[in-house]
PASEBA-1860 file (N, C-alpha, C; in nm, 3 decimals):
! residues 174
1> MYEDIKRE> 0.270/0.453/-5.527/0.353/0.395/-5.423/0.382/0.499/-5.313 ~ 0.414/0.622/-5.352/0.440/0.729/-5.256/0.318/0.753/-5.169 ~ 0.197/0.746/-5.225/0.073/0.764/-5.150/0.053/0.651/-5.048 ~ 0.090/0.530/-5.083/0.077/0.416/-4.991/0.168/0.435/-4.869 ~ 0.288/0.479/-4.892/0.383/0.502/-4.783/0.333/0.616/-4.694 ~ 0.286/0.722/-4.759/0.234/0.837/-4.684/0.114/0.795/-4.599 ~ 0.023/0.718/-4.655/-0.095/0.670/-4.584/-0.054/0.580/-4.465 ~ 0.044/0.496/-4.486/0.093/0.406/-4.380/0.155/0.486/-4.265
9> IVEWLKAI> 0.233/0.588/-4.298/0.293/0.674/-4.195/0.185/0.746/-4.116 ~ 0.085/0.798/-4.185/-0.026/0.868/-4.117/-0.098/0.772/-4.023 ~ -0.123/0.650/-4.066/-0.190/0.550/-3.980/-0.107/0.518/-3.856 ~ 0.024/0.504/-3.873/0.112/0.479/-3.759/0.112/0.598/-3.663 ~ 0.116/0.719/-3.715/0.114/0.838/-3.629/-0.018/0.848/-3.553 ~ -0.129/0.816/-3.617/-0.260/0.816/-3.549/-0.259/0.716/-3.434 ~ -0.208/0.597/-3.459/-0.204/0.492/-3.356/-0.116/0.534/-3.238 ~ -0.002/0.595/-3.269/0.090/0.639/-3.163/0.026/0.751/-3.080
17> VFALIFAL> -0.034/0.848/-3.145/-0.099/0.958/-3.074/-0.213/0.904/-2.987 ~ -0.295/0.815/-3.041/-0.404/0.755/-2.964/-0.350/0.681/-2.842 ~ -0.243/0.603/-2.860/-0.184/0.528/-2.748/-0.130/0.623/-2.641 ~ -0.066/0.732/-2.682/-0.014/0.829/-2.585/-0.127/0.896/-2.507 ~ -0.231/0.937/-2.575/-0.345/1.000/-2.508/-0.409/0.901/-2.411 ~ -0.427/0.779/-2.454/-0.486/0.675/-2.369/-0.399/0.651/-2.246 ~ -0.269/0.642/-2.264/-0.177/0.620/-2.151/-0.181/0.738/-2.052 ~ -0.186/0.859/-2.105/-0.193/0.977/-2.017/-0.324/0.980/-1.939
25> LIRGFIFE> -0.433/0.942/-2.002/-0.561/0.937/-1.931/-0.559/0.832/-1.820 ~ -0.504/0.715/-1.850/-0.494/0.610/-1.748/-0.408/0.658/-1.632 ~ -0.292/0.714/-1.663/-0.202/0.761/-1.557/-0.262/0.876/-1.478 ~ -0.334/0.963/-1.542/-0.391/1.080/-1.476/-0.511/1.049/-1.389 ~ -0.590/0.949/-1.427/-0.717/0.928/-1.358/-0.736/0.790/-1.298 ~ -0.657/0.690/-1.338/-0.686/0.554/-1.291/-0.568/0.493/-1.214 ~ -0.455/0.471/-1.279/-0.340/0.411/-1.215/-0.214/0.491/-1.244 ~ -0.123/0.492/-1.145/0.006/0.558/-1.165/0.114/0.476/-1.098
33> PMIVPSGS> 0.220/0.442/-1.171/0.333/0.373/-1.107/0.418/0.472/-1.031 ~ 0.475/0.429/-0.919/0.564/0.514/-0.839/0.679/0.431/-0.785 ~ 0.790/0.499/-0.759/0.904/0.437/-0.692/0.907/0.492/-0.549 ~ 0.922/0.404/-0.451/0.927/0.445/-0.310/1.074/0.463/-0.272 ~ 1.116/0.588/-0.243/1.257/0.615/-0.222/1.306/0.598/-0.078 ~ 1.215/0.578/0.017/1.258/0.574/0.157/1.219/0.442/0.223 ~ 1.269/0.423/0.343/1.240/0.300/0.418/1.133/0.316/0.523 ~ 1.051/0.418/0.512/0.951/0.445/0.617/0.839/0.341/0.622
41> MIPTIQIN> 0.823/0.261/0.516/0.716/0.160/0.515/0.771/0.017/0.523 ~ 0.901/0.003/0.554/0.958/-0.131/0.573/0.889/-0.196/0.692 ~ 0.850/-0.320/0.689/0.879/-0.424/0.591/0.778/-0.434/0.477 ~ 0.666/-0.362/0.483/0.563/-0.375/0.381/0.612/-0.333/0.244 ~ 0.680/-0.219/0.236/0.736/-0.169/0.111/0.883/-0.138/0.135 ~ 0.968/-0.194/0.052/1.113/-0.176/0.065/1.159/-0.053/-0.015 ~ 1.279/-0.006/0.016/1.338/0.106/-0.058/1.350/0.067/-0.205 ~ 1.307/0.157/-0.293/1.310/0.141/-0.439/1.210/0.041/-0.495
49> DRILVNKF> 1.115/-0.006/-0.414/1.005/-0.085/-0.469/0.925/0.002/-0.564 ~ 0.874/-0.060/-0.668/0.782/0.009/-0.759/0.642/-0.035/-0.720 ~ 0.554/0.063/-0.700/0.417/0.032/-0.661/0.321/0.091/-0.762 ~ 0.199/0.038/-0.762/0.093/0.090/-0.848/-0.009/0.159/-0.759 ~ -0.037/0.285/-0.790/-0.130/0.365/-0.711/-0.263/0.371/-0.784 ~ -0.369/0.326/-0.716/-0.504/0.332/-0.772/-0.561/0.470/-0.740 ~ -0.574/0.555/-0.841/-0.625/0.691/-0.822/-0.778/0.696/-0.832 ~ -0.837/0.585/-0.868/-0.980/0.581/-0.898/-1.065/0.544/-0.777
57> TYRFNAPD> -1.014/0.455/-0.691/-1.095/0.397/-0.583/-1.150/0.500/-0.485 ~ -1.073/0.603/-0.453/-1.119/0.701/-0.354/-1.217/0.804/-0.412 ~ -1.247/0.792/-0.541/-1.353/0.875/-0.598/-1.490/0.825/-0.552 ~ -1.497/0.697/-0.516/-1.625/0.635/-0.478/-1.629/0.589/-0.333 ~ -1.513/0.562/-0.276/-1.504/0.515/-0.138/-1.404/0.599/-0.061 ~ -1.435/0.626/0.064/-1.342/0.700/0.149/-1.227/0.608/0.189 ~ -1.109/0.664/0.212/-0.998/0.584/0.263/-1.038/0.519/0.396 ~ -0.984/0.400/0.422/-1.020/0.327/0.542/-0.896/0.296/0.625
65> YNDIVVFK> -0.920/0.256/0.749/-0.810/0.219/0.838/-0.721/0.115/0.772 ~ -0.592/0.132/0.791/-0.487/0.042/0.741/-0.462/0.050/0.591 ~ -0.538/0.132/0.517/-0.505/0.153/0.375/-0.365/0.213/0.366 ~ -0.292/0.173/0.264/-0.164/0.235/0.234/-0.194/0.344/0.133 ~ -0.176/0.470/0.176/-0.225/0.585/0.100/-0.107/0.667/0.047 ~ -0.121/0.712/-0.077/-0.024/0.803/-0.138/-0.087/0.942/-0.138 ~ -0.012/1.042/-0.093/-0.068/1.175/-0.075/0.040/1.282/-0.088 ~ -0.004/1.404/-0.105/0.086/1.519/-0.106/0.119/1.554/0.039
73> FPDDPKQT> 0.247/1.568/0.067/0.296/1.596/0.202/0.237/1.730/0.249 ~ 0.165/1.733/0.362/0.099/1.856/0.408/0.193/1.974/0.429 ~ 0.318/1.949/0.467/0.412/2.060/0.491/0.482/2.108/0.364 ~ 0.477/2.028/0.257/0.538/2.065/0.129/0.469/1.987/0.018 ~ 0.362/2.040/-0.040/0.283/1.967/-0.139/0.359/1.925/-0.265 ~ 0.483/1.971/-0.283/0.562/1.926/-0.397/0.612/1.783/-0.376 ~ 0.613/1.739/-0.250/0.658/1.604/-0.217/0.540/1.508/-0.207 ~ 0.563/1.384/-0.247/0.461/1.280/-0.238/0.507/1.177/-0.135
81> FVKRLIGK> 0.417/1.141/-0.044/0.447/1.043/0.061/0.356/0.922/0.046 ~ 0.401/0.811/0.104/0.319/0.691/0.114/0.326/0.644/0.259 ~ 0.210/0.630/0.322/0.200/0.590/0.464/0.071/0.510/0.484 ~ 0.059/0.453/0.602/-0.061/0.378/0.639/-0.159/0.469/0.712 ~ -0.287/0.461/0.676/-0.391/0.541/0.740/-0.423/0.480/0.876 ~ -0.404/0.559/0.980/-0.424/0.514/1.118/-0.548/0.578/1.180 ~ -0.573/0.704/1.148/-0.686/0.774/1.210/-0.766/0.855/1.109 ~ -0.898/0.862/1.134/-0.990/0.942/1.052/-1.045/1.055/1.137
89> GGDVIEIK> -1.117/1.147/1.073/-1.177/1.260/1.142/-1.256/1.218/1.265 ~ -1.224/1.282/1.379/-1.291/1.251/1.505/-1.217/1.154/1.592 ~ -1.125/1.076/1.535/-1.049/0.978/1.614/-0.947/1.048/1.704 ~ -0.920/0.986/1.819/-0.813/1.030/1.908/-0.702/0.925/1.898 ~ -0.583/0.969/1.857/-0.469/0.880/1.836/-0.365/0.905/1.944 ~ -0.314/0.793/1.998/-0.213/0.802/2.103/-0.123/0.679/2.095 ~ 0.005/0.699/2.123/0.099/0.588/2.136/0.157/0.597/2.276 ~ 0.141/0.488/2.353/0.205/0.484/2.484/0.247/0.341/2.514
97> DNVLYRNG> 0.365/0.331/2.574/0.423/0.200/2.608/0.425/0.106/2.488 ~ 0.468/0.157/2.372/0.484/0.080/2.248/0.353/0.029/2.188 ~ 0.240/0.086/2.227/0.110/0.042/2.174/0.038/0.162/2.114 ~ -0.021/0.141/1.995/-0.103/0.244/1.932/-0.247/0.230/1.984 ~ -0.304/0.343/2.024/-0.443/0.346/2.069/-0.523/0.437/1.977 ~ -0.639/0.388/1.934/-0.734/0.468/1.859/-0.860/0.475/1.942 ~ -0.895/0.597/1.984/-1.015/0.617/2.068/-1.010/0.531/2.195 ~ -0.890/0.520/2.251/-0.872/0.447/2.376/-0.859/0.296/2.361
105> EPIQEPYL> -0.875/0.244/2.239/-0.866/0.099/2.215/-0.730/0.065/2.156 ~ -0.662/-0.038/2.211/-0.534/-0.078/2.152/-0.555/-0.138/2.013 ~ -0.465/-0.107/1.921/-0.474/-0.154/1.783/-0.363/-0.256/1.758 ~ -0.401/-0.372/1.706/-0.303/-0.474/1.667/-0.241/-0.432/1.534 ~ -0.109/-0.434/1.527/-0.038/-0.391/1.407/0.068/-0.495/1.366 ~ 0.026/-0.603/1.302/0.121/-0.708/1.265/0.222/-0.667/1.158 ~ 0.199/-0.555/1.092/0.286/-0.508/0.984/0.404/-0.426/1.033 ~ 0.414/-0.395/1.163/0.519/-0.308/1.214/0.658/-0.369/1.202
113> NGEMYSDF> 0.756/-0.280/1.189/0.896/-0.320/1.184/0.960/-0.296/1.321 ~ 0.917/-0.369/1.422/0.973/-0.354/1.556/0.891/-0.264/1.645 ~ 0.931/-0.259/1.772/0.860/-0.177/1.871/0.889/-0.029/1.850 ~ 0.793/0.053/1.889/0.810/0.198/1.881/0.888/0.246/2.003 ~ 0.974/0.346/1.984/1.060/0.394/2.091/0.999/0.502/2.178 ~ 0.903/0.577/2.127/0.857/0.692/2.205/0.705/0.702/2.208 ~ 0.655/0.768/2.313/0.512/0.791/2.326/0.473/0.913/2.243 ~ 0.343/0.923/2.213/0.293/1.031/2.129/0.146/1.056/2.161
121> GPYKVPEE> 0.108/1.182/2.163/-0.033/1.219/2.173/-0.080/1.227/2.317 ~ -0.210/1.231/2.335/-0.316/1.207/2.235/-0.342/1.328/2.147 ~ -0.381/1.299/2.021/-0.420/1.401/1.924/-0.555/1.363/1.865 ~ -0.642/1.463/1.851/-0.772/1.440/1.789/-0.765/1.481/1.642 ~ -0.802/1.389/1.553/-0.796/1.413/1.409/-0.916/1.500/1.368 ~ -0.892/1.612/1.298/-1.003/1.697/1.253/-1.091/1.625/1.150 ~ -1.216/1.665/1.141/-1.306/1.607/1.041/-1.248/1.626/0.901 ~ -1.274/1.526/0.816/-1.228/1.525/0.676/-1.077/1.530/0.664
129> HYFMLGDN> -1.007/1.480/0.766/-0.862/1.469/0.765/-0.823/1.329/0.811 ~ -0.694/1.297/0.789/-0.645/1.163/0.820/-0.510/1.173/0.891 ~ -0.484/1.074/0.977/-0.359/1.064/1.050/-0.282/0.947/0.991 ~ -0.158/0.970/0.947/-0.078/0.870/0.876/0.049/0.835/0.952 ~ 0.081/0.706/0.953/0.206/0.659/1.013/0.274/0.560/0.919 ~ 0.408/0.560/0.922/0.483/0.460/0.848/0.489/0.331/0.927 ~ 0.508/0.218/0.858/0.519/0.088/0.925/0.653/0.076/0.998 ~ 0.753/0.148/0.954/0.884/0.150/1.017/0.886/0.271/1.112
137> RNNSKDSR> 0.811/0.260/1.220/0.780/0.374/1.307/0.901/0.447/1.362 ~ 1.010/0.376/1.385/1.127/0.442/1.441/1.212/0.511/1.335 ~ 1.171/0.499/1.209/1.244/0.564/1.099/1.143/0.614/0.996 ~ 1.045/0.691/1.042/0.941/0.739/0.952/0.907/0.885/0.982 ~ 0.913/0.967/0.880/0.869/1.106/0.890/0.718/1.104/0.861 ~ 0.639/1.103/0.968/0.494/1.086/0.952/0.418/1.187/1.037 ~ 0.287/1.168/1.051/0.200/1.266/1.118/0.251/1.309/1.255 ~ 0.324/1.222/1.323/0.374/1.256/1.457/0.469/1.375/1.455
145> FWENKYVS> 0.538/1.396/1.343/0.646/1.493/1.338/0.621/1.611/1.245 ~ 0.513/1.611/1.170/0.487/1.719/1.076/0.435/1.842/1.148 ~ 0.459/1.957/1.089/0.400/2.080/1.140/0.247/2.075/1.121 ~ 0.204/2.037/1.002/0.062/2.014/0.973/0.038/1.864/0.984 ~ -0.009/1.820/1.098/-0.011/1.679/1.134/-0.107/1.591/1.055 ~ -0.202/1.652/0.984/-0.310/1.573/0.924/-0.313/1.592/0.773 ~ -0.358/1.488/0.702/-0.372/1.490/0.557/-0.519/1.515/0.525 ~ -0.544/1.616/0.442/-0.683/1.644/0.402/-0.723/1.554/0.286
153> KEQIIGKA> -0.853/1.543/0.264/-0.904/1.464/0.152/-0.846/1.512/0.020 ~ -0.829/1.644/0.007/-0.779/1.701/-0.118/-0.634/1.664/-0.145 ~ -0.558/1.631/-0.043/-0.416/1.598/-0.061/-0.394/1.452/-0.100 ~ -0.498/1.370/-0.092/-0.484/1.228/-0.122/-0.479/1.206/-0.273 ~ -0.380/1.131/-0.317/-0.363/1.097/-0.458/-0.431/0.964/-0.488 ~ -0.410/0.864/-0.401/-0.469/0.734/-0.426/-0.424/0.630/-0.326 ~ -0.464/0.508/-0.353/-0.434/0.394/-0.267/-0.324/0.309/-0.332 ~ -0.217/0.283/-0.256/-0.112/0.193/-0.305/-0.168/0.050/-0.299
161> TYRIWPIN> -0.181/-0.012/-0.414/-0.249/-0.142/-0.419/-0.159/-0.260/-0.451 ~ -0.061/-0.240/-0.541/0.024/-0.352/-0.582/0.170/-0.311/-0.587 ~ 0.255/-0.407/-0.556/0.399/-0.392/-0.580/0.421/-0.453/-0.717 ~ 0.482/-0.378/-0.808/0.504/-0.428/-0.943/0.652/-0.454/-0.973 ~ 0.738/-0.423/-0.875/0.882/-0.451/-0.889/0.945/-0.446/-0.753 ~ 1.035/-0.528/-0.717/1.105/-0.629/-0.795/1.016/-0.752/-0.821 ~ 1.054/-0.824/-0.922/0.971/-0.932/-0.972/0.948/-1.043/-0.869 ~ 1.043/-1.065/-0.779/1.027/-1.172/-0.679/0.933/-1.134/-0.566
169> RIGKLK> 0.886/-1.007/-0.562/0.791/-0.965/-0.457/0.665/-0.902/-0.515 ~ 0.637/-0.926/-0.642/0.516/-0.870/-0.703/0.393/-0.921/-0.626 ~ 0.299/-0.832/-0.601/0.176/-0.875/-0.535/0.100/-0.762/-0.471 ~ -0.014/-0.796/-0.417/-0.103/-0.700/-0.352/-0.040/-0.652/-0.221 ~ -0.051/-0.523/-0.194/0.001/-0.466/-0.070/-0.106/-0.476/0.039 ~ -0.062/-0.512/0.160/-0.156/-0.525/0.273/-0.107/-0.445/0.390
END
């Protein structure tokens, strides 16, 4: 009887260890949940929304315009930011008269939280770097204000793909 109990405990411990290793692998390489603490992405992402970050997709595909990207803050890599990708290497970004221009072309931005208050740029994005802006432009610490204005490929953690909390707003992020 003592051997049966011992064997059962060992089996449970094996299952728990396997589950922990599996969970750590998934979190480290595929998906990671995050809480968004600021309002810089309102209305797309609200304060304290829980999002799921896909860490796998950018291993095979480069980030694209309008992706919501999670990355290490260029001025302080201990901090993690979430912003919308606006410019890629070689692009010229400018904001004037409340309109965003990429390479001289006006960009439609239906996700914005109101008109922008100030002009910016033009700035040319270096190769293999990205220019990021929050959807809540008048209340966002983004590429316009950083000392190191651009996010390198190495600083990118992943793509914010789903809101997983609160339950009444669960869904794909756009």
